[in-house]
C-alpha positions in Angstrom: 158.0 308.1 63.5 156.1 308.4 59.8 158.1 308.8 57.0 156.9 311.4 54.5 157.2 310.6 51.0 159.4 312.7 48.7 157.0 314.9 46.6 159.2 314.2 43.8 159.1 310.6 44.0 156.9 308.6 41.2 154.8 305.6 42.3 156.7 302.2 40.6 159.7 304.0 39.8 163.2 303.1 40.9 165.9 305.3 41.9 168.8 303.2 40.2 170.8 302.7 36.9 170.9 298.9 37.9 167.4 297.5 36.6 166.8 294.4 34.5 165.4 296.7 31.8 168.3 299.0 31.7 170.8 295.8 31.2 168.6 294.5 28.4 168.9 297.8 26.6 172.7 297.7 27.7 172.8 294.3 26.0 171.1 295.9 22.8 173.5 298.6 22.7 176.4 296.0 23.0 175.2 294.5 20.2 175.3 296.7 17.6 179.0 296.8 17.1 178.2 293.0 16.4 175.9 294.1 13.7 178.0 296.1 12.0 181.1 293.0 12.0 178.7 290.7 10.8 178.0 293.0 8.1 181.3 293.9 6.9 183.5 291.2 8.6 181.6 288.0 7.8 180.1 289.6 5.6 176.6 288.2 5.7 173.7 290.3 4.9 171.4 287.3 5.4 172.7 286.8 9.4 172.8 290.8 9.7 169.3 291.3 8.4 168.1 288.5 10.6 169.5 290.2 13.6 168.5 293.8 12.7 164.9 292.1 12.7 165.0 289.9 15.7 165.9 293.1 17.6 163.5 295.2 16.0 160.8 292.3 17.7 162.3 292.4 20.6 162.1 296.1 21.6 159.3 295.9 23.6 161.2 293.6 25.5 163.2 296.2 28.1 159.6 298.4 28.4 157.5 295.4 29.1 160.2 294.1 31.8 160.4 297.6 33.3 156.1 297.5 34.1 156.2 293.9 34.7 159.0 294.2 37.3 158.3 297.5 38.3 161.4 299.0 37.6 160.9 302.1 35.4 163.4 304.7 35.9 163.9 308.3 34.7 167.3 306.9 33.0 165.5 304.0 31.2 162.7 306.3 30.0 165.7 308.3 28.0 168.5 305.5 28.1 165.8 302.9 25.8 164.6 305.5 22.9 168.3 306.7 22.9 169.5 303.3 22.3 166.6 302.8 19.8 167.3 305.7 17.6 171.4 304.9 17.6 170.7 301.6 16.5 168.0 302.6 13.5 170.8 305.6 12.6 174.0 303.1 12.8 172.6 300.3 11.1 170.8 302.4 7.9 174.2 304.2 7.9 176.2 300.9 7.6 173.8 299.5 4.8 174.0 302.1 2.8 177.5 302.3 2.7 176.8 298.2 2.3 174.9 299.3 -0.8 171.5 297.4 0.1 169.2 299.9 0.1 168.0 302.5 -1.8 169.4 305.8 -1.4 166.6 308.2 -1.3 164.6 306.0 0.9 167.4 305.8 3.4 168.5 309.5 3.2 164.7 310.4 3.6 164.6 308.1 7.0 167.8 309.8 8.2 166.5 313.3 7.8 163.6 312.3 9.7 165.3 310.8 12.5 167.8 313.5 12.9 165.6 316.4 12.7 163.4 314.8 14.8 166.0 313.7 17.8 167.6 316.8 17.3 164.5 318.8 17.8 163.8 317.1 21.0 167.6 316.7 22.5 167.8 320.8 21.9 164.2 321.3 23.6 165.2 319.2 26.5 168.4 320.4 27.1 168.3 324.2 26.2 164.6 325.0 27.3 163.9 322.5 29.9 161.5 320.3 28.0 159.2 318.0 29.8 159.5 314.3 28.3 156.5 313.2 26.6 155.6 309.9 25.4 155.9 308.7 21.7 152.3 308.3 20.1 150.9 304.9 19.1 151.3 306.1 15.6 154.8 307.1 15.8 155.7 303.9 17.4 153.8 302.2 14.5 156.0 304.2 11.9 159.0 302.4 13.4 157.7 299.3 13.7 157.3 299.4 9.9 160.7 301.0 9.2 162.5 298.5 11.4 161.0 296.0 9.0 161.8 297.5 5.9 165.2 298.2 6.8 166.6 294.5 7.2 163.9 293.5 4.0 166.0 295.7 1.8 169.1 293.8 3.3 167.8 290.3 2.6 166.6 291.2 -0.5 169.9 291.9 -1.5 171.6 288.6 -0.2 172.1 285.4 -1.3 168.9 283.9 -0.1 166.8 282.3 -2.5 163.3 284.1 -2.3 165.3 287.4 -2.2 162.8 289.1 -4.3 159.9 288.4 -2.1 161.8 290.3 0.5 161.9 292.9 -1.8 158.7 293.4 -2.2 157.8 293.0 1.5 160.2 295.8 2.0 158.6 298.1 0.0 155.0 297.2 1.4 156.9 298.3 4.9 158.6 301.0 3.8 156.1 303.7 2.0 153.6 303.5 4.6 156.3 303.7 7.4 158.3 306.4 5.8 154.7 308.3 5.2 153.7 307.7 8.7 157.1 308.9 10.3 157.0 312.3 8.8 153.6 312.8 9.6 154.1 312.0 13.3 156.8 314.1 13.1 155.0 317.6 12.4 152.2 316.2 15.0 155.4 316.2 17.6 155.7 320.1 17.3 153.0 321.1 19.3 153.9 318.2 21.9 157.5 319.9 21.8 156.1 323.3 22.6 153.5 322.1 25.6 156.8 320.4 26.9 159.0 323.4 26.8 155.7 325.4 28.3 155.6 322.7 31.2 159.2 322.5 31.8 159.3 326.3 32.5 156.4 326.5 34.7 158.0 323.6 36.7 
């Protein structure tokens, strides 16, 4: 008797939550309260900045493992970016409270994240939008901002080269912010197309 493949199956995807990439993403999520404790409990701006920077640099690990191990899953595709956005928003808010980041920059970053994240969530839940991948420019913007934010935090620490970190932070911050808003506008037609595709299916 020949088995027939489910037409809804996607090659390379697994139908389970228990995968190595999802475990890595879960660990990153569990480290979020540790970051907040380091920043306010120790307190150590320098340690918190290094922690945030390292997590930013290893953001690609779970996606790489999913492709390398053949363990991509529909849950993972949603879990990973959700944790990324949660990390980013909580980290920026925490650093605002800590007083180690320019307020106007932090508010501009948060506004973009909330607007884009909210639009995607509403389009998905209320209108059945089909998921679309983040563009290369969008990933570049996130990369720049993920180094700018800990850079500002390091600039307000007791490290001897704090001034250099401030200069570097601005070098990442301005192009990252401009690019993030540009990509936010480019996602509008992608969201519309995703809604049409979701309704068609």
